[in-house]
MDAnalysis code that builds the backbone (N, CA, C; Angstrom):
import MDAnalysis as mda
import numpy as np

u = mda.Universe.empty(279, n_residues=93, atom_resindex=np.repeat(np.arange(93), 3), trajectory=True)
u.add_TopologyAttr("name", ["N", "CA", "C"] * 93)
u.add_TopologyAttr("resid", np.arange(1, 94))
u.add_TopologyAttr("resname", ["MET", "ALA", "THR", "THR", "LYS", "LYS", "TYR", "TYR", "PHE", "TYR", "VAL", "LEU", "LEU", "CYS", "ALA", "ASP", "ASN", "THR", "LEU", "TYR", "GLY", "GLY", "TYR", "SER", "THR", "ASP", "VAL", "THR", "LYS", "ARG", "VAL", "ALA", "THR", "HIS", "ASN", "ALA", "GLY", "LYS", "GLY", "ALA", "LYS", "TYR", "THR", "LYS", "PRO", "ARG", "THR", "ARG", "ARG", "PRO", "VAL", "LYS", "LEU", "ILE", "PHE", "HIS", "ALA", "GLU", "PHE", "THR", "THR", "LYS", "THR", "ALA", "ALA", "LEU", "GLN", "ALA", "GLU", "TRP", "ARG", "PHE", "LYS", "HIS", "GLN", "PRO", "ARG", "GLU", "ASP", "LYS", "LEU", "GLU", "PHE", "LEU", "GLN", "GLN", "GLN", "GLY", "VAL", "PHE", "VAL", "GLU", "PHE"])
u.atoms.positions = np.array([
    [-53.313, -23.377, 96.346],
    [-52.245, -22.781, 95.656],
    [-52.351, -21.130, 95.186],
    [-51.746, -20.499, 95.398],
    [-51.719, -19.102, 95.288],
    [-51.811, -18.530, 93.914],
    [-52.492, -17.572, 93.624],
    [-52.332, -16.967, 92.432],
    [-51.826, -15.855, 92.239],
    [-50.954, -15.305, 91.456],
    [-50.188, -14.245, 91.223],
    [-50.967, -13.171, 90.532],
    [-51.231, -12.122, 91.192],
    [-51.908, -11.132, 90.789],
    [-51.217, -10.104, 89.353],
    [-51.659, -9.907, 88.271],
    [-50.950, -9.350, 87.386],
    [-51.879, -7.940, 87.327],
    [-50.753, -6.983, 86.826],
    [-51.087, -5.651, 86.515],
    [-50.637, -5.258, 85.244],
    [-51.159, -4.464, 84.666],
    [-50.964, -4.259, 83.087],
    [-51.014, -2.521, 82.964],
    [-50.028, -2.228, 82.090],
    [-49.863, -0.750, 81.435],
    [-50.412, -0.979, 80.123],
    [-51.294, -0.415, 79.694],
    [-51.998, -0.533, 78.191],
    [-51.962, 0.928, 77.515],
    [-52.193, 0.957, 75.913],
    [-52.088, 2.176, 75.587],
    [-53.493, 1.892, 74.441],
    [-54.343, 2.917, 74.436],
    [-55.376, 2.971, 73.317],
    [-55.256, 4.042, 72.271],
    [-55.588, 3.604, 71.105],
    [-55.613, 4.525, 69.859],
    [-57.130, 5.021, 69.943],
    [-57.270, 6.462, 70.238],
    [-58.761, 6.812, 70.291],
    [-59.088, 7.411, 68.949],
    [-60.398, 7.260, 68.732],
    [-61.087, 7.570, 67.147],
    [-60.451, 9.018, 66.775],
    [-60.033, 9.977, 67.471],
    [-59.441, 11.186, 67.116],
    [-57.998, 10.969, 67.006],
    [-57.462, 9.940, 66.713],
    [-55.992, 9.498, 66.726],
    [-54.978, 10.164, 67.830],
    [-55.571, 10.476, 68.843],
    [-54.879, 10.427, 69.992],
    [-54.528, 9.240, 70.403],
    [-53.569, 9.154, 71.798],
    [-53.058, 8.043, 72.540],
    [-53.361, 8.224, 73.884],
    [-53.965, 7.214, 74.559],
    [-54.186, 7.140, 75.878],
    [-53.485, 6.004, 76.817],
    [-52.728, 6.515, 77.538],
    [-52.146, 5.084, 78.248],
    [-52.762, 5.124, 79.572],
    [-52.988, 3.862, 80.148],
    [-53.576, 3.559, 81.411],
    [-53.005, 2.493, 82.216],
    [-53.823, 2.079, 83.167],
    [-53.381, 0.711, 84.222],
    [-54.602, 0.182, 84.586],
    [-54.374, -0.998, 84.498],
    [-55.312, -1.984, 84.972],
    [-55.104, -3.695, 85.465],
    [-56.089, -4.139, 85.934],
    [-55.781, -5.432, 86.320],
    [-56.461, -6.393, 85.196],
    [-57.511, -5.651, 84.678],
    [-58.067, -6.482, 83.602],
    [-58.292, -5.700, 82.392],
    [-57.243, -5.762, 81.347],
    [-57.140, -4.969, 80.373],
    [-58.656, -4.962, 79.441],
    [-59.050, -6.161, 79.245],
    [-60.208, -6.433, 78.198],
    [-61.230, -5.526, 78.937],
    [-61.842, -5.674, 80.124],
    [-62.710, -5.278, 80.789],
    [-62.514, -3.604, 80.770],
    [-61.340, -3.524, 80.856],
    [-61.011, -1.887, 81.058],
    [-61.191, -1.268, 79.593],
    [-61.117, -1.682, 78.600],
    [-61.150, -1.382, 77.133],
    [-62.579, -1.223, 76.957],
    [-63.295, -2.055, 77.527],
    [-64.904, -2.174, 77.240],
    [-65.420, -1.007, 78.083],
    [-65.098, -0.790, 79.253],
    [-65.390, 0.480, 80.151],
    [-65.175, 1.740, 79.395],
    [-63.908, 1.827, 78.568],
    [-63.570, 2.831, 78.111],
    [-64.724, 3.372, 76.772],
    [-64.766, 2.188, 76.071],
    [-65.806, 2.446, 74.807],
    [-66.973, 2.470, 75.144],
    [-67.450, 2.247, 76.651],
    [-68.873, 2.634, 77.137],
    [-68.768, 3.815, 77.509],
    [-67.885, 4.602, 77.567],
    [-67.931, 6.233, 77.840],
    [-67.721, 6.254, 79.453],
    [-67.245, 5.041, 80.021],
    [-67.012, 5.282, 81.724],
    [-65.754, 4.904, 82.185],
    [-64.856, 5.002, 81.387],
    [-63.606, 4.666, 81.780],
    [-62.749, 5.778, 82.312],
    [-62.826, 6.674, 81.720],
    [-61.764, 7.957, 82.085],
    [-62.229, 9.211, 81.374],
    [-62.045, 10.205, 82.154],
    [-62.523, 11.568, 81.610],
    [-61.885, 11.859, 80.380],
    [-60.633, 11.241, 79.876],
    [-60.071, 11.485, 78.487],
    [-60.840, 10.823, 77.467],
    [-61.256, 9.433, 77.856],
    [-62.029, 8.885, 76.848],
    [-63.381, 8.975, 76.725],
    [-64.002, 9.850, 77.527],
    [-65.385, 9.844, 77.602],
    [-66.204, 10.661, 76.463],
    [-65.500, 11.674, 75.981],
    [-65.917, 12.353, 74.885],
    [-66.180, 11.406, 73.517],
    [-67.284, 11.410, 73.041],
    [-67.877, 10.844, 71.884],
    [-66.744, 10.496, 70.615],
    [-66.027, 11.817, 70.784],
    [-65.023, 12.121, 69.528],
    [-63.803, 11.162, 69.673],
    [-63.755, 10.763, 71.004],
    [-62.604, 9.809, 71.297],
    [-62.789, 8.464, 71.201],
    [-64.290, 8.055, 71.071],
    [-64.474, 6.732, 70.887],
    [-64.929, 6.068, 69.654],
    [-64.915, 5.134, 69.037],
    [-64.369, 3.887, 69.816],
    [-62.701, 3.973, 70.069],
    [-62.368, 3.389, 71.154],
    [-60.875, 3.288, 71.471],
    [-60.414, 1.793, 70.819],
    [-59.351, 1.961, 70.504],
    [-58.488, 0.394, 70.237],
    [-57.315, 0.202, 71.029],
    [-57.428, -1.226, 71.622],
    [-55.899, -1.481, 72.271],
    [-54.929, -1.620, 71.242],
    [-53.784, -1.159, 71.586],
    [-52.837, -1.088, 70.515],
    [-51.401, -1.618, 71.357],
    [-51.551, -1.641, 72.618],
    [-50.363, -1.987, 73.401],
    [-50.776, -2.451, 74.663],
    [-50.367, -3.416, 75.264],
    [-50.135, -3.754, 76.800],
    [-49.032, -4.334, 77.202],
    [-48.666, -4.189, 78.194],
    [-47.417, -5.003, 78.989],
    [-47.875, -5.303, 80.426],
    [-47.345, -6.593, 80.767],
    [-47.730, -7.178, 82.088],
    [-46.375, -7.057, 83.118],
    [-47.269, -6.541, 84.322],
    [-46.062, -6.409, 85.458],
    [-46.290, -7.338, 86.588],
    [-45.310, -7.441, 87.485],
    [-45.956, -8.250, 88.727],
    [-46.259, -7.347, 89.942],
    [-45.928, -6.099, 89.948],
    [-46.243, -5.093, 90.943],
    [-47.208, -3.976, 90.360],
    [-47.973, -3.704, 91.116],
    [-48.873, -2.349, 90.808],
    [-48.061, -1.046, 90.633],
    [-46.935, -1.317, 91.379],
    [-46.144, 0.209, 91.238],
    [-45.352, 0.073, 89.906],
    [-44.708, -0.889, 89.577],
    [-44.152, -1.016, 88.448],
    [-45.183, -0.511, 86.946],
    [-46.390, -1.446, 86.909],
    [-47.426, -0.773, 86.013],
    [-47.812, 0.877, 85.930],
    [-47.927, 1.390, 87.290],
    [-48.206, 2.736, 87.405],
    [-46.973, 3.558, 87.006],
    [-45.829, 3.046, 87.251],
    [-44.543, 3.930, 86.706],
    [-44.434, 3.831, 85.389],
    [-44.756, 2.535, 84.552],
    [-44.635, 2.639, 83.174],
    [-45.834, 3.522, 82.759],
    [-47.103, 3.708, 83.184],
    [-47.893, 4.314, 83.011],
    [-47.592, 6.081, 82.953],
    [-47.136, 6.283, 84.018],
    [-46.580, 7.656, 84.085],
    [-45.582, 8.239, 83.338],
    [-44.618, 7.260, 83.208],
    [-43.457, 7.561, 82.075],
    [-44.066, 7.857, 80.614],
    [-45.098, 7.046, 80.173],
    [-45.630, 7.005, 78.952],
    [-46.452, 8.511, 78.901],
    [-47.410, 8.998, 79.990],
    [-47.976, 9.879, 79.632],
    [-47.493, 11.280, 79.895],
    [-46.111, 11.371, 80.328],
    [-45.459, 12.511, 80.680],
    [-44.253, 12.610, 79.685],
    [-44.492, 12.254, 78.391],
    [-43.734, 12.399, 77.404],
    [-44.444, 12.849, 76.022],
    [-43.675, 13.697, 75.001],
    [-44.307, 14.248, 73.775],
    [-44.860, 13.091, 72.947],
    [-45.834, 13.259, 72.444],
    [-46.454, 12.461, 71.468],
    [-45.428, 11.932, 70.454],
    [-44.336, 12.388, 70.001],
    [-43.403, 11.887, 69.139],
    [-42.500, 10.863, 69.967],
    [-42.328, 11.150, 71.144],
    [-41.817, 10.031, 72.039],
    [-42.532, 8.768, 72.183],
    [-43.974, 9.060, 72.483],
    [-44.900, 7.976, 72.716],
    [-44.855, 7.094, 71.270],
    [-44.832, 7.654, 70.169],
    [-44.900, 7.118, 68.899],
    [-43.938, 6.446, 68.755],
    [-42.607, 6.766, 69.020],
    [-41.348, 6.256, 69.152],
    [-41.407, 4.871, 70.176],
    [-41.874, 5.293, 71.196],
    [-41.846, 3.724, 72.120],
    [-42.716, 2.659, 71.601],
    [-43.662, 3.149, 70.965],
    [-44.536, 2.244, 70.513],
    [-43.881, 1.413, 69.395],
    [-43.348, 2.168, 68.519],
    [-42.806, 1.262, 67.494],
    [-41.490, 0.636, 67.758],
    [-40.821, 0.857, 68.883],
    [-39.597, -0.085, 69.643],
    [-40.426, -1.171, 69.986],
    [-41.859, -1.201, 70.417],
    [-42.490, -2.281, 70.888],
    [-42.920, -3.256, 69.969],
    [-42.739, -2.623, 68.683],
    [-43.105, -3.314, 67.500],
    [-44.727, -3.015, 67.047],
    [-45.407, -1.851, 67.478],
    [-46.546, -1.460, 67.369],
    [-46.078, -0.139, 66.254],
    [-47.130, -0.476, 65.202],
    [-46.901, 0.596, 64.032],
    [-48.326, 1.318, 63.940],
    [-48.491, 2.483, 64.303],
    [-49.786, 3.050, 64.530],
    [-49.940, 3.852, 63.093],
    [-50.970, 3.581, 62.523],
    [-51.567, 4.117, 61.138],
    [-52.653, 5.012, 61.607],
    [-52.417, 6.494, 60.882],
    [-53.556, 7.096, 61.082],
    [-54.173, 7.700, 59.868],
])
């Protein structure tokens, strides 16, 4: 029986109240990597950690997950917060 690979777009709330969007096939492992300071250049500084997973969406293709990440990253913060609110995520600072 073949298993279907899953791809995820996720959003982190960083310790400095910034938002980070990313892509992964294992969100739990990826968040731990970010918190270890090894995830991405953006989350590497201690001022951005710890990070907290506030949203994730599952996709059946890598392309779809990467497109969701790209759309999120290329919009103003206000639009990112509106997107999260539409998804039922209310970010408190």
